[in-house]
PyMOL CGO cylinders between C-alpha atoms (Angstrom):
from pymol import cmd
from pymol.cgo import CYLINDER

trace = [
    CYLINDER, -180.43, -26.22, -128.46, -177.43, -27.15, -130.61, 0.3, 1, 1, 1, 1, 1, 1,
    CYLINDER, -177.43, -27.15, -130.61, -179.78, -29.16, -132.79, 0.3, 1, 1, 1, 1, 1, 1,
    CYLINDER, -179.78, -29.16, -132.79, -182.02, -26.15, -133.49, 0.3, 1, 1, 1, 1, 1, 1,
    CYLINDER, -182.02, -26.15, -133.49, -181.72, -22.98, -135.57, 0.3, 1, 1, 1, 1, 1, 1,
    CYLINDER, -181.72, -22.98, -135.57, -183.56, -19.74, -134.87, 0.3, 1, 1, 1, 1, 1, 1,
    CYLINDER, -183.56, -19.74, -134.87, -186.15, -19.17, -137.57, 0.3, 1, 1, 1, 1, 1, 1,
    CYLINDER, -186.15, -19.17, -137.57, -187.59, -15.88, -136.33, 0.3, 1, 1, 1, 1, 1, 1,
    CYLINDER, -187.59, -15.88, -136.33, -190.08, -14.28, -133.96, 0.3, 1, 1, 1, 1, 1, 1,
    CYLINDER, -190.08, -14.28, -133.96, -193.50, -15.88, -133.65, 0.3, 1, 1, 1, 1, 1, 1,
    CYLINDER, -193.50, -15.88, -133.65, -195.38, -12.70, -132.92, 0.3, 1, 1, 1, 1, 1, 1,
    CYLINDER, -195.38, -12.70, -132.92, -193.88, -9.33, -133.72, 0.3, 1, 1, 1, 1, 1, 1,
    CYLINDER, -193.88, -9.33, -133.72, -193.55, -7.35, -130.50, 0.3, 1, 1, 1, 1, 1, 1,
    CYLINDER, -193.55, -7.35, -130.50, -196.63, -5.23, -130.02, 0.3, 1, 1, 1, 1, 1, 1,
    CYLINDER, -196.63, -5.23, -130.02, -195.57, -1.93, -128.59, 0.3, 1, 1, 1, 1, 1, 1,
    CYLINDER, -195.57, -1.93, -128.59, -197.66, 1.11, -127.98, 0.3, 1, 1, 1, 1, 1, 1,
    CYLINDER, -197.66, 1.11, -127.98, -196.70, 4.32, -129.75, 0.3, 1, 1, 1, 1, 1, 1,
    CYLINDER, -196.70, 4.32, -129.75, -194.03, 6.35, -127.98, 0.3, 1, 1, 1, 1, 1, 1,
    CYLINDER, -194.03, 6.35, -127.98, -195.19, 9.27, -125.86, 0.3, 1, 1, 1, 1, 1, 1,
    CYLINDER, -195.19, 9.27, -125.86, -194.18, 12.78, -126.90, 0.3, 1, 1, 1, 1, 1, 1,
    CYLINDER, -194.18, 12.78, -126.90, -191.49, 12.97, -124.23, 0.3, 1, 1, 1, 1, 1, 1,
    CYLINDER, -191.49, 12.97, -124.23, -190.24, 9.40, -124.76, 0.3, 1, 1, 1, 1, 1, 1,
    CYLINDER, -190.24, 9.40, -124.76, -187.04, 8.46, -126.60, 0.3, 1, 1, 1, 1, 1, 1,
    CYLINDER, -187.04, 8.46, -126.60, -186.73, 4.83, -127.64, 0.3, 1, 1, 1, 1, 1, 1,
    CYLINDER, -186.73, 4.83, -127.64, -183.14, 3.70, -128.09, 0.3, 1, 1, 1, 1, 1, 1,
    CYLINDER, -183.14, 3.70, -128.09, -182.43, 1.11, -130.78, 0.3, 1, 1, 1, 1, 1, 1,
    CYLINDER, -182.43, 1.11, -130.78, -179.27, -0.26, -132.31, 0.3, 1, 1, 1, 1, 1, 1,
    CYLINDER, -179.27, -0.26, -132.31, -180.15, 1.20, -135.72, 0.3, 1, 1, 1, 1, 1, 1,
    CYLINDER, -180.15, 1.20, -135.72, -179.83, 4.87, -134.62, 0.3, 1, 1, 1, 1, 1, 1,
    CYLINDER, -179.83, 4.87, -134.62, -176.48, 6.51, -133.97, 0.3, 1, 1, 1, 1, 1, 1,
    CYLINDER, -176.48, 6.51, -133.97, -175.65, 7.77, -130.49, 0.3, 1, 1, 1, 1, 1, 1,
    CYLINDER, -175.65, 7.77, -130.49, -175.22, 11.34, -131.80, 0.3, 1, 1, 1, 1, 1, 1,
    CYLINDER, -175.22, 11.34, -131.80, -178.67, 11.24, -133.37, 0.3, 1, 1, 1, 1, 1, 1,
    CYLINDER, -178.67, 11.24, -133.37, -180.23, 9.91, -130.15, 0.3, 1, 1, 1, 1, 1, 1,
    CYLINDER, -180.23, 9.91, -130.15, -178.50, 12.55, -128.03, 0.3, 1, 1, 1, 1, 1, 1,
    CYLINDER, -178.50, 12.55, -128.03, -179.72, 15.36, -130.32, 0.3, 1, 1, 1, 1, 1, 1,
    CYLINDER, -179.72, 15.36, -130.32, -183.28, 13.99, -130.21, 0.3, 1, 1, 1, 1, 1, 1,
    CYLINDER, -183.28, 13.99, -130.21, -183.09, 13.73, -126.42, 0.3, 1, 1, 1, 1, 1, 1,
    CYLINDER, -183.09, 13.73, -126.42, -181.83, 17.31, -126.04, 0.3, 1, 1, 1, 1, 1, 1,
    CYLINDER, -181.83, 17.31, -126.04, -184.61, 18.62, -128.31, 0.3, 1, 1, 1, 1, 1, 1,
    CYLINDER, -184.61, 18.62, -128.31, -187.23, 16.76, -126.27, 0.3, 1, 1, 1, 1, 1, 1,
    CYLINDER, -187.23, 16.76, -126.27, -185.69, 18.05, -123.05, 0.3, 1, 1, 1, 1, 1, 1,
    CYLINDER, -185.69, 18.05, -123.05, -186.03, 21.64, -124.33, 0.3, 1, 1, 1, 1, 1, 1,
    CYLINDER, -186.03, 21.64, -124.33, -189.70, 21.04, -125.19, 0.3, 1, 1, 1, 1, 1, 1,
    CYLINDER, -189.70, 21.04, -125.19, -190.76, 19.06, -122.09, 0.3, 1, 1, 1, 1, 1, 1,
    CYLINDER, -190.76, 19.06, -122.09, -189.92, 19.14, -118.38, 0.3, 1, 1, 1, 1, 1, 1,
    CYLINDER, -189.92, 19.14, -118.38, -188.87, 15.50, -118.43, 0.3, 1, 1, 1, 1, 1, 1,
    CYLINDER, -188.87, 15.50, -118.43, -187.70, 12.92, -120.95, 0.3, 1, 1, 1, 1, 1, 1,
    CYLINDER, -187.70, 12.92, -120.95, -188.14, 9.17, -120.66, 0.3, 1, 1, 1, 1, 1, 1,
    CYLINDER, -188.14, 9.17, -120.66, -185.39, 7.13, -122.33, 0.3, 1, 1, 1, 1, 1, 1,
    CYLINDER, -185.39, 7.13, -122.33, -186.27, 3.47, -122.95, 0.3, 1, 1, 1, 1, 1, 1,
    CYLINDER, -186.27, 3.47, -122.95, -183.99, 0.72, -124.25, 0.3, 1, 1, 1, 1, 1, 1,
    CYLINDER, -183.99, 0.72, -124.25, -184.09, -3.07, -124.20, 0.3, 1, 1, 1, 1, 1, 1,
    CYLINDER, -184.09, -3.07, -124.20, -182.01, -6.06, -125.13, 0.3, 1, 1, 1, 1, 1, 1,
    CYLINDER, -182.01, -6.06, -125.13, -178.76, -5.27, -126.92, 0.3, 1, 1, 1, 1, 1, 1,
    CYLINDER, -178.76, -5.27, -126.92, -179.50, -1.52, -126.89, 0.3, 1, 1, 1, 1, 1, 1,
    CYLINDER, -179.50, -1.52, -126.89, -179.23, -1.17, -123.09, 0.3, 1, 1, 1, 1, 1, 1,
    CYLINDER, -179.23, -1.17, -123.09, -175.59, -0.03, -123.18, 0.3, 1, 1, 1, 1, 1, 1,
    CYLINDER, -175.59, -0.03, -123.18, -176.42, 2.48, -125.90, 0.3, 1, 1, 1, 1, 1, 1,
    CYLINDER, -176.42, 2.48, -125.90, -179.32, 3.84, -123.83, 0.3, 1, 1, 1, 1, 1, 1,
    CYLINDER, -179.32, 3.84, -123.83, -177.14, 4.35, -120.76, 0.3, 1, 1, 1, 1, 1, 1,
    CYLINDER, -177.14, 4.35, -120.76, -174.52, 6.09, -122.89, 0.3, 1, 1, 1, 1, 1, 1,
    CYLINDER, -174.52, 6.09, -122.89, -177.17, 8.45, -124.31, 0.3, 1, 1, 1, 1, 1, 1,
    CYLINDER, -177.17, 8.45, -124.31, -178.39, 9.32, -120.80, 0.3, 1, 1, 1, 1, 1, 1,
    CYLINDER, -178.39, 9.32, -120.80, -174.87, 10.05, -119.54, 0.3, 1, 1, 1, 1, 1, 1,
    CYLINDER, -174.87, 10.05, -119.54, -174.01, 12.26, -122.55, 0.3, 1, 1, 1, 1, 1, 1,
    CYLINDER, -174.01, 12.26, -122.55, -177.24, 14.24, -122.15, 0.3, 1, 1, 1, 1, 1, 1,
    CYLINDER, -177.24, 14.24, -122.15, -176.52, 14.73, -118.44, 0.3, 1, 1, 1, 1, 1, 1,
    CYLINDER, -176.52, 14.73, -118.44, -173.00, 15.96, -119.22, 0.3, 1, 1, 1, 1, 1, 1,
    CYLINDER, -173.00, 15.96, -119.22, -174.23, 18.39, -121.89, 0.3, 1, 1, 1, 1, 1, 1,
    CYLINDER, -174.23, 18.39, -121.89, -176.75, 19.85, -119.44, 0.3, 1, 1, 1, 1, 1, 1,
    CYLINDER, -176.75, 19.85, -119.44, -173.90, 20.51, -116.94, 0.3, 1, 1, 1, 1, 1, 1,
    CYLINDER, -173.90, 20.51, -116.94, -175.19, 17.92, -114.46, 0.3, 1, 1, 1, 1, 1, 1,
    CYLINDER, -175.19, 17.92, -114.46, -178.34, 19.89, -113.64, 0.3, 1, 1, 1, 1, 1, 1,
    CYLINDER, -178.34, 19.89, -113.64, -180.62, 16.91, -114.26, 0.3, 1, 1, 1, 1, 1, 1,
    CYLINDER, -180.62, 16.91, -114.26, -182.02, 14.39, -111.81, 0.3, 1, 1, 1, 1, 1, 1,
    CYLINDER, -182.02, 14.39, -111.81, -182.10, 10.82, -113.04, 0.3, 1, 1, 1, 1, 1, 1,
    CYLINDER, -182.10, 10.82, -113.04, -184.63, 8.18, -111.97, 0.3, 1, 1, 1, 1, 1, 1,
    CYLINDER, -184.63, 8.18, -111.97, -184.05, 4.60, -113.08, 0.3, 1, 1, 1, 1, 1, 1,
    CYLINDER, -184.05, 4.60, -113.08, -186.60, 1.84, -113.43, 0.3, 1, 1, 1, 1, 1, 1,
    CYLINDER, -186.60, 1.84, -113.43, -185.99, -1.77, -114.48, 0.3, 1, 1, 1, 1, 1, 1,
    CYLINDER, -185.99, -1.77, -114.48, -188.55, -3.88, -116.29, 0.3, 1, 1, 1, 1, 1, 1,
    CYLINDER, -188.55, -3.88, -116.29, -188.72, -7.19, -118.11, 0.3, 1, 1, 1, 1, 1, 1,
    CYLINDER, -188.72, -7.19, -118.11, -190.22, -7.77, -121.55, 0.3, 1, 1, 1, 1, 1, 1,
    CYLINDER, -190.22, -7.77, -121.55, -191.01, -11.28, -122.73, 0.3, 1, 1, 1, 1, 1, 1,
    CYLINDER, -191.01, -11.28, -122.73, -190.64, -12.08, -126.42, 0.3, 1, 1, 1, 1, 1, 1,
    CYLINDER, -190.64, -12.08, -126.42, -191.39, -15.27, -128.32, 0.3, 1, 1, 1, 1, 1, 1,
    CYLINDER, -191.39, -15.27, -128.32, -189.04, -16.92, -130.82, 0.3, 1, 1, 1, 1, 1, 1,
    CYLINDER, -189.04, -16.92, -130.82, -189.47, -19.83, -133.21, 0.3, 1, 1, 1, 1, 1, 1,
    CYLINDER, -189.47, -19.83, -133.21, -186.66, -22.42, -133.44, 0.3, 1, 1, 1, 1, 1, 1,
    CYLINDER, -186.66, -22.42, -133.44, -186.57, -25.00, -136.26, 0.3, 1, 1, 1, 1, 1, 1,
    CYLINDER, -186.57, -25.00, -136.26, -184.75, -28.33, -135.95, 0.3, 1, 1, 1, 1, 1, 1,
    CYLINDER, -184.75, -28.33, -135.95, -181.65, -29.09, -137.98, 0.3, 1, 1, 1, 1, 1, 1,
    CYLINDER, -181.65, -29.09, -137.98, -182.89, -32.69, -138.36, 0.3, 1, 1, 1, 1, 1, 1,
    CYLINDER, -182.89, -32.69, -138.36, -186.36, -33.16, -139.86, 0.3, 1, 1, 1, 1, 1, 1,
    CYLINDER, -186.36, -33.16, -139.86, -187.22, -35.80, -137.22, 0.3, 1, 1, 1, 1, 1, 1,
    CYLINDER, -187.22, -35.80, -137.22, -187.55, -33.24, -134.41, 0.3, 1, 1, 1, 1, 1, 1,
    CYLINDER, -187.55, -33.24, -134.41, -190.40, -30.79, -133.79, 0.3, 1, 1, 1, 1, 1, 1,
    CYLINDER, -190.40, -30.79, -133.79, -190.31, -26.99, -133.92, 0.3, 1, 1, 1, 1, 1, 1,
    CYLINDER, -190.31, -26.99, -133.92, -189.90, -25.22, -130.59, 0.3, 1, 1, 1, 1, 1, 1,
    CYLINDER, -189.90, -25.22, -130.59, -191.10, -21.91, -129.26, 0.3, 1, 1, 1, 1, 1, 1,
    CYLINDER, -191.10, -21.91, -129.26, -188.87, -20.11, -126.78, 0.3, 1, 1, 1, 1, 1, 1,
    CYLINDER, -188.87, -20.11, -126.78, -189.92, -17.19, -124.57, 0.3, 1, 1, 1, 1, 1, 1,
    CYLINDER, -189.92, -17.19, -124.57, -186.78, -15.27, -123.56, 0.3, 1, 1, 1, 1, 1, 1,
    CYLINDER, -186.78, -15.27, -123.56, -187.01, -12.37, -121.12, 0.3, 1, 1, 1, 1, 1, 1,
    CYLINDER, -187.01, -12.37, -121.12, -185.28, -9.11, -122.04, 0.3, 1, 1, 1, 1, 1, 1,
    CYLINDER, -185.28, -9.11, -122.04, -184.26, -6.48, -119.50, 0.3, 1, 1, 1, 1, 1, 1,
    CYLINDER, -184.26, -6.48, -119.50, -185.70, -3.07, -120.19, 0.3, 1, 1, 1, 1, 1, 1,
    CYLINDER, -185.70, -3.07, -120.19, -184.33, -0.14, -118.18, 0.3, 1, 1, 1, 1, 1, 1,
    CYLINDER, -184.33, -0.14, -118.18, -186.07, 3.22, -118.24, 0.3, 1, 1, 1, 1, 1, 1,
    CYLINDER, -186.07, 3.22, -118.24, -184.30, 6.46, -117.29, 0.3, 1, 1, 1, 1, 1, 1,
    CYLINDER, -184.30, 6.46, -117.29, -186.32, 9.58, -116.55, 0.3, 1, 1, 1, 1, 1, 1,
    CYLINDER, -186.32, 9.58, -116.55, -185.01, 13.13, -116.28, 0.3, 1, 1, 1, 1, 1, 1,
]
cmd.load_cgo(trace, "trace")
């Protein structure tokens, strides 16, 4: 793949809208902001589902641990691992080669309280 350059996703990921008690962790939101959103959802609902994938997995785990600590450890945590498949378009550096589509699998942990 040294001879290819990533040109972007083929299909944008189609995701369903988040449930009311679901918190989706992304790299664009700060950890403090995610923790505050999670605590607000936890006050409104009996359980909160925190979902992260790809590069945001570490951030998601950090958010879960901070929320647990702020609630004095009175929460029960259930973890679930999933895999999401994306599709990426790679263009050749040389014009003689053909474009390639790659389908990487991303881990997607879900933590429920």
